[in-house]
C-alpha positions in Angstrom: -23.5 -13.4 1.1 -25.6 -11.4 -1.3 -25.8 -8.5 1.1 -22.0 -8.6 1.8 -21.4 -8.8 -1.9 -23.6 -5.8 -2.6 -21.8 -3.7 0.0 -18.4 -4.8 -1.2 -19.3 -3.9 -4.8 -20.6 -0.5 -3.7 -17.3 0.2 -1.8 -15.3 -1.0 -4.7 -16.8 1.3 -7.3 -16.8 4.2 -4.9 -13.2 3.9 -3.9 -11.6 4.9 -7.2 -12.4 5.2 -10.9 -9.7 2.7 -11.6 -12.0 0.0 -10.0 -14.4 0.1 -12.9 -12.7 -2.5 -15.1 -12.5 -4.8 -12.1 -16.1 -4.1 -11.2 -17.1 -5.0 -14.7 -15.4 -8.3 -14.4 -17.1 -8.9 -11.0 -20.5 -8.0 -12.5 -20.0 -10.6 -15.3 -19.1 -13.2 -12.7 -22.1 -12.5 -10.6 -24.5 -12.4 -13.6 -22.9 -15.6 -14.9 -23.5 -17.4 -11.6 -27.1 -16.3 -11.6 -27.5 -17.5 -15.2 -26.1 -20.9 -14.2 -28.4 -21.2 -11.2 -31.4 -20.3 -13.4 -30.9 -23.5 -15.3 -31.9 -25.4 -12.2 -34.4 -23.0 -10.7 -36.6 -20.9 -13.0 -37.3 -18.4 -10.2 -33.9 -17.0 -10.8 -34.6 -16.2 -14.5 -36.3 -12.8 -14.0 -34.0 -11.9 -11.1 -31.0 -12.8 -13.2 -32.2 -10.8 -16.2 -32.9 -7.7 -14.1 -29.7 -7.8 -12.2 -27.7 -8.4 -15.3 -29.4 -5.6 -17.1 -28.8 -3.1 -14.3 -25.2 -4.0 -13.8 -24.3 -4.1 -17.4 -26.1 -0.9 -18.3 -24.4 1.0 -15.5 -21.0 -0.4 -16.2 -21.5 -0.2 -20.0 -22.5 3.4 -19.9 -19.3 4.4 -18.2 -17.2 2.1 -20.4 -18.7 3.8 -23.5 -17.6 7.2 -22.1 -14.1 5.8 -21.5 -14.0 4.4 -25.1 -15.2 7.8 -26.4 -12.4 9.6 -24.6 -9.9 7.1 -26.0 -11.2 7.6 -29.5 -11.0 11.3 -29.2 -7.4 11.0 -28.1 -6.6 8.4 -30.7 -6.2 6.1 -27.8 -7.5 2.9 -29.4 -5.4 3.2 -32.6 -2.3 4.1 -30.6 -2.7 1.4 -27.9 -0.7 -1.4 -29.5 2.0 0.9 -30.7 2.2 2.6 -27.2 2.7 -0.8 -25.6 5.4 -1.6 -28.1 7.2 1.7 -27.9 7.4 1.7 -24.1 8.8 -1.9 -23.8 9.9 -3.6 -21.7 6.7 -3.7 -19.7 7.2 -3.3 -15.9 5.4 -6.6 -15.1 8.0 -9.0 -14.1 10.2 -9.9 -12.4 11.1 -7.3 -9.9 8.1 -4.9 -10.2 5.7 -7.7 -10.3 7.1 -9.4 -7.2 7.3 -6.1 -5.3 3.7 -5.3 -6.2 2.2 -8.6 -5.1 4.1 -8.8 -1.8 3.7 -5.2 -0.9 0.1 -5.7 -0.2 0.6 -7.9 2.8 4.3 -8.2 3.8 6.3 -5.4 2.2 9.8 -6.1 1.0 12.7 -8.0 2.4 14.0 -11.6 1.8 12.1 -13.0 4.8 8.8 -11.3 4.0 9.2 -12.3 0.3 10.0 -15.9 1.2 7.0 -16.1 3.5 4.7 -14.7 0.8 6.0 -17.2 -1.7 5.6 -20.1 0.8 2.0 -19.2 1.7 0.9 -18.6 -1.8 2.7 -21.7 -3.1 1.1 -23.8 -0.4 -2.4 -22.4 -1.2 -1.8 -23.2 -4.9 -0.6 -26.7 -4.2 -3.5 -27.5 -1.9 -6.0 -26.0 -4.3 -4.7 -28.3 -7.1 -4.7 -31.3 -4.7 -8.3 -30.8 -3.6 -9.5 -29.6 -6.9 -13.3 -29.9 -7.0 -14.6 -27.0 -9.1 -13.3 -24.3 -11.5 -15.0 -21.7 -9.3 -12.0 -21.5 -7.0 -10.0 -20.0 -9.9 -12.3 -17.1 -10.4 -10.7 -14.8 -7.8 -7.1 -15.6 -8.7 -7.9 -15.0 -12.4 -9.6 -11.7 -11.6 -6.6 -10.5 -9.5 -4.1 -11.5 -12.2 -6.1 -10.0 -15.0 -6.7 -6.8 -13.0 -3.0 -6.6 -12.2 -1.9 -7.0 -15.8 -4.4 -4.4 -17.1 -3.3 -1.9 -14.4 0.4 -2.5 -15.2 -0.1 -2.1 -18.9 -1.9 1.2 -18.5 0.5 2.5 -15.9 3.3 1.7 -18.3 1.7 3.6 -21.2 1.0 6.6 -19.0 4.6 6.5 -17.6 3.2 6.1 -14.1 5.1 4.0 -11.5 3.6 0.7 -10.7 2.6 1.3 -7.1 0.1 -0.4 -4.8 -1.9 2.7 -4.4 -2.9 2.6 -8.1 -4.4 -0.9 -7.8 -6.1 -0.6 -4.4 -9.3 -1.8 -5.9 -7.6 -5.3 -6.1 -7.0 -5.4 -2.4 -10.3 -7.0 -1.3 -9.9 -9.8 -3.8 -6.2 -10.1 -2.9 -7.0 -10.4 0.8 -9.7 -12.9 0.1 -7.1 -15.0 -1.9 -4.7 -14.9 1.0 -7.4 -15.9 3.5 -8.2 -18.8 1.2 -4.6 -19.8 1.3 -4.6 -19.7 5.1 -7.8 -21.8 5.1 -6.4 -24.4 2.7 -4.0 -26.2 5.1 -6.9 -27.0 7.4 -8.5 -29.0 4.7 -5.9 -31.7 5.4 -8.0 -32.5 8.5 -11.1 -33.2 6.4 -10.4 -36.9 6.7 -10.9 -36.7 10.4 -14.3 -36.8 12.0 -14.7 -33.3 13.4 -17.7 -31.0 13.3 -17.9 -28.8 10.2 -17.6 -25.6 12.3 -14.2 -26.5 13.8 -12.0 -25.8 10.7 -13.6 -22.5 10.1 -13.3 -21.4 13.7 -9.7 -22.5 14.0 -9.0 -20.7 10.7 -10.6 -17.5 11.9 -8.8 -17.6 15.2 -5.4 -18.3 13.6 -6.0 -15.5 11.1 -6.8 -13.0 13.9 -3.8 -14.0 15.9 -1.5 -13.9 12.8 -2.8 -10.4 12.0 -2.2 -9.2 15.5 1.3 -10.7 15.6 2.1 -9.1 12.2 0.6 -5.7 12.9 2.0 -5.2 16.4 5.7 -5.1 15.4 4.8 -2.5 12.7 3.1 -0.4 15.3 6.2 -0.6 17.4 8.3 0.6 14.5 5.9 3.4 13.5 6.4 5.3 16.7 6.6 8.6 14.8 4.1 11.0 13.5 2.4 10.7 10.2 3.0 12.9 7.1 4.1 16.3 8.4 1.2 18.4 7.0 0.1 19.3 10.5 3.6 20.3 11.5 3.8 22.5 8.4 0.5 24.2 9.3 1.7 24.8 12.8 5.0 26.3 11.7 3.2 28.5 9.1 0.8 29.8 11.8 3.7 30.7 14.0 6.1 32.3 11.5 4.0 33.8 8.7 1.9 37.0 8.8 -1.8 36.5 9.5 -3.8 35.8 6.4 -0.8 35.1 4.2 -1.4 32.7 1.4 0.8 29.5 1.1 1.0 28.3 -2.5 1.3 24.5 -2.9 3.2 23.0 -5.8 0.5 20.3 -6.1 -2.9 21.7 -6.6 -4.8 19.1 -4.7 -2.5 19.3 -1.6 -4.0 22.7 -0.8 -7.6 21.5 -1.0 -7.2 18.0 0.5 -4.2 17.4 2.9 -4.2 21.0 4.2 -8.0 21.1 4.4 -7.8 18.2 6.8 -4.7 19.6 8.6 -6.1 23.0 8.6 -4.3 26.2 9.5 -5.6 28.8 11.9 -3.6 31.7 10.7 -2.7 31.4 7.0 -4.4 30.1 3.8 -3.0 27.1 1.9 -3.9 27.5 -1.8 -2.8 26.9 -5.3 -3.2 28.7 -8.6 -4.5 26.3 -11.3 -5.0 22.5 -11.4 -1.9 20.7 -12.4 -3.0 17.1 -12.3 -3.2 14.6 -14.1 0.5 15.1 -15.0 -0.2 15.7 -18.7 -2.2 18.8 -17.7 0.8 20.3 -15.8 2.4 22.0 -18.8 -0.9 22.9 -20.4 -2.1 24.9 -17.3 1.2 26.9 -17.2 1.2 26.3 -13.5 4.8 27.5 -12.9 4.4 30.7 -14.9 1.1 31.6 -13.2 2.5 30.8 -9.8 5.6 33.1 -10.4 3.2 35.8 -11.4 1.2 35.3 -8.2 4.3 35.5 -6.1 5.3 38.8 -7.8 1.9 40.3 -6.9 1.7 38.9 -3.4 4.9 39.5 -1.5 3.6 38.1 1.7 2.9 34.7 0.1 4.9 31.5 1.0 5.6 28.3 -1.0 5.1 24.7 0.0 7.2 22.4 -2.1 6.9 18.6 -2.5 8.8 18.3 -5.8 6.3 15.8 -6.9 6.6 16.8 -10.6 10.3 17.3 -10.8 11.1 13.8 -12.2 8.7 14.4 -15.2 9.0 18.1 -15.9 12.4 19.1 -14.4 13.4 21.1 -11.4 11.7 24.4 -10.6 14.3 26.5 -8.8 12.7 29.9 -9.3 11.1 29.9 -5.8 14.5 29.1 -4.3 15.9 32.4 -5.5 12.7 34.4 -4.7 12.5 33.3 -1.0 15.2 33.8 1.6 14.1 31.4 4.2 13.4 27.6 4.1 12.2 25.0 6.6 12.3 21.3 5.9 9.9 18.6 7.1 10.6 14.9 6.9 7.9 12.3 6.7 9.3 10.1 9.4 6.5 7.5 9.3 6.8 7.4 5.5 10.6 6.8 5.9 10.0 3.9 8.3 7.3 2.4 6.0 9.8 2.8 3.2 12.3 0.6 5.1 9.8 -2.3 5.3 8.6 -1.8 1.7 5.1 -0.4 2.5 5.6 3.1 1.2 2.4 4.6 -0.2 4.2 6.4 -3.0 7.2 4.9 -4.7 6.5 1.1 -4.8 8.7 0.1 -1.8 12.1 0.9 -0.6 13.6 0.6 -4.1 11.7 3.6 -5.3 11.6 6.1 -2.4 14.5 8.4 -1.4 14.8 10.6 1.6 14.4 13.6 -0.7 11.0 12.4 -1.9 9.9 12.1 1.7 11.0 15.6 2.5 8.8 18.7 2.0 9.9 22.3 2.3 8.3 25.6 3.2 9.8 28.7 1.6 8.9 32.2 2.8 10.1 35.8 3.2 9.9 38.2 6.1 9.5 41.9 6.1 13.3 42.2 6.3 13.6 40.7 2.9 11.4 43.3 1.1 14.4 45.6 0.7 16.2 43.0 -1.3 13.1 42.5 -3.5 12.8 46.3 -4.0 16.4 46.4 -5.2 15.8 43.6 -7.6 12.8 45.5 -9.0 14.8 48.8 -9.0 12.2 50.6 -6.9 12.2 52.3 -3.5 8.6 51.4 -2.6 6.6 48.2 -2.3 2.9 47.7 -1.5 1.9 44.6 0.5 -1.4 43.3 1.8 -1.5 44.1 5.5 -4.1 43.2 8.2 -7.8 42.7 7.4 -7.4 40.6 4.2 -8.3 37.0 3.6 -7.6 34.7 0.6 -10.5 34.1 -1.8 -10.7 31.7 -4.7 -13.0 33.0 -7.5 -14.3 31.4 -10.7 -11.9 30.7 -13.5 -9.2 30.1 -10.9 -8.8 33.7 -10.0 -6.8 34.2 -6.8 -8.0 37.3 -5.0 -7.9 39.0 -1.5 -11.2 39.6 0.2 -11.3 42.8 2.2 -13.0 42.6 5.6 -14.8 45.5 7.1 -11.5 47.3 7.6 -8.1 46.5 6.1 -4.6 48.0 5.7 -2.2 48.3 2.8 1.4 48.3 4.1 3.8 50.5 2.2 7.5 49.8 2.6 9.7 52.8 1.5 13.5 52.3 1.3 14.5 55.8 0.4 16.3 58.3 2.6 14.0 61.3 2.4 10.2 61.5 2.8 8.3 61.3 -0.4 4.8 61.0 -2.0 3.5 57.6 -3.2 0.5 56.5 -5.4 -1.0 53.0 -4.9 -3.0 51.4 -7.8 -5.5 48.9 -6.5 -6.9 46.4 -9.0 -10.2 44.8 -7.8 -13.9 44.3 -8.2 -17.0 45.0 -6.1 -19.0 41.8 -5.7 -22.5 41.3 -4.5 -23.5 44.9 -4.9 -22.1 48.4 -5.1 -19.8 49.3 -2.2 -18.7 52.6 -0.6 -15.1 52.6 0.4 -13.3 55.0 2.7 -9.6 55.4 1.9 -7.6 57.6 4.3 -10.8 59.5 5.1 -11.8 59.9 1.4 -14.9 58.2 0.1 -15.0 56.2 -3.2 -18.0 54.4 -4.7 -17.3 51.1 -6.7 -20.0 49.7 -9.0 -20.9 46.0 -8.7 -19.2 43.4 -11.0 -16.8 45.6 -12.8 -13.0 45.1 -12.5 -11.4 48.5 -12.1 -8.2 50.3 -11.1 -8.6 52.4 -8.0 -5.8 55.0 -7.7 -4.9 56.2 -4.2 -2.6 59.2 -4.6 -1.0 61.8 -2.5 0.2 59.4 0.2 3.1 60.9 2.1 5.5 58.2 3.4 8.6 58.0 5.5 11.5 55.5 5.3 10.3 52.2 6.6 6.8 50.8 7.0 3.7 53.1 6.3 0.1 52.1 6.6 -2.9 53.1 4.3 -6.3 52.4 5.9 -9.3 51.2 4.0 -12.8 50.8 5.4 -16.2 49.8 4.1 -18.5 52.8 4.6 -22.0 52.2 6.0 -24.6 51.6 4.8 -22.9 49.1 2.4 -25.4 46.4 1.8 -24.0 42.9 1.0 -21.2 44.0 -1.3 -17.6 42.8 -0.9 -14.4 44.2 -2.2 -12.1 41.7 -3.9 -8.6 42.8 -4.9 -6.2 41.1 -7.4 -3.1 43.2 -7.0 -1.4 46.3 -5.4 1.1 48.4 -7.2 3.0 51.3 -5.6 4.9 54.0 -7.5 6.9 56.9 -6.2 5.7 60.2 -7.4 8.2 62.1 -9.5 10.1 64.7 -7.5 9.7 68.3 -8.5 12.9 70.2 -8.5 12.7 73.9 -7.7 14.0 76.3 -10.4 
């Protein structure tokens, strides 16, 4: 039991930072039990003191940091007022019932009735066979943890969803198992071996879980969240190496790292979570600037922050093409009240389970050129890869050889100059541009002008190559700007 408890405690505190208040309560229960045992067996005294000290020091150190952050944000002084201002609290009746039943059975009148029946039977039998106050420890911890989570979710204006209280799941499951075990105590009056009730209970639990899970498996005959489908579509329809900006920062580095692309780079500009950091980071403004400097970039939209910060429709006007992806598995889970985000079928719409990929093609560059009132555009061609630098700088890393694609929409041949803003990293580099050699010093952001480029209507290519020997230096580029040389009129 001690070993299992230790592993459970480790998994609990590792799963999420939200588990720490619950872990603190669990630590107090464990140390309290050791202290009670020490009254009857003095061998437990030193063990109890050591365990208590370790647990409370670890938990207390983190709790002090949390209190410090609250004080710095006037959190403690504002806590009672925040609770009052945001009344009514989303505890009961509907949100509370949905939260409790979602863990095991989802929504629906039959599932809700079954949950109430089982929990009610467990409570009645616990009262009937009341022997010790210890049996109320787990229910009290679950209830207290739920109330604390709901209060803080309400203050932060976050929805009350099961994913925010996943740390309560082990205790909640244990409470349900206790309820399933309780009816077998009716047979205690019969003379049966002590192992029989436990074995029967375990067997019935396994059978019940199988009977419950199997229909859900039949319903969920579709694929999971469509991140892999998005990656496959981007690989097939976007230019190689093109960046795909995600409207949620962590989606690029989590979901699309697991569902990795082979042809494009999923990225994001600046962190925009937690939600109160979204406006501070100026995510939308910086993203619009990035799209303006990277015409080959695409946009992955989940609309996660629309409810709180309003719609962001600028990308809809910038991009000409759109592809929608529906989370079919999420939609089916939503129907049975087990949606991961949204707190059941009452809180999830089809729009929230639909993601979109916006992109442009080379045919759309002429429209962008007209909007900018220019005849020439510079776009990253082949030989470039996305690079995330310090201070959230989004750059392009040049390989051994790379191209700059110039799109000219005039009628007559002309001369163009390209201004390359970048930095040599890791050492000085020698760069060959259209058979002309340039030396770039290490660690200095500079503007490299490439002039005298004769272009024809349509697509033109400027070749860049790292000259040898070049050491370990790399060339990182922030932006490309093309301007048409002024035409000289003959007198």
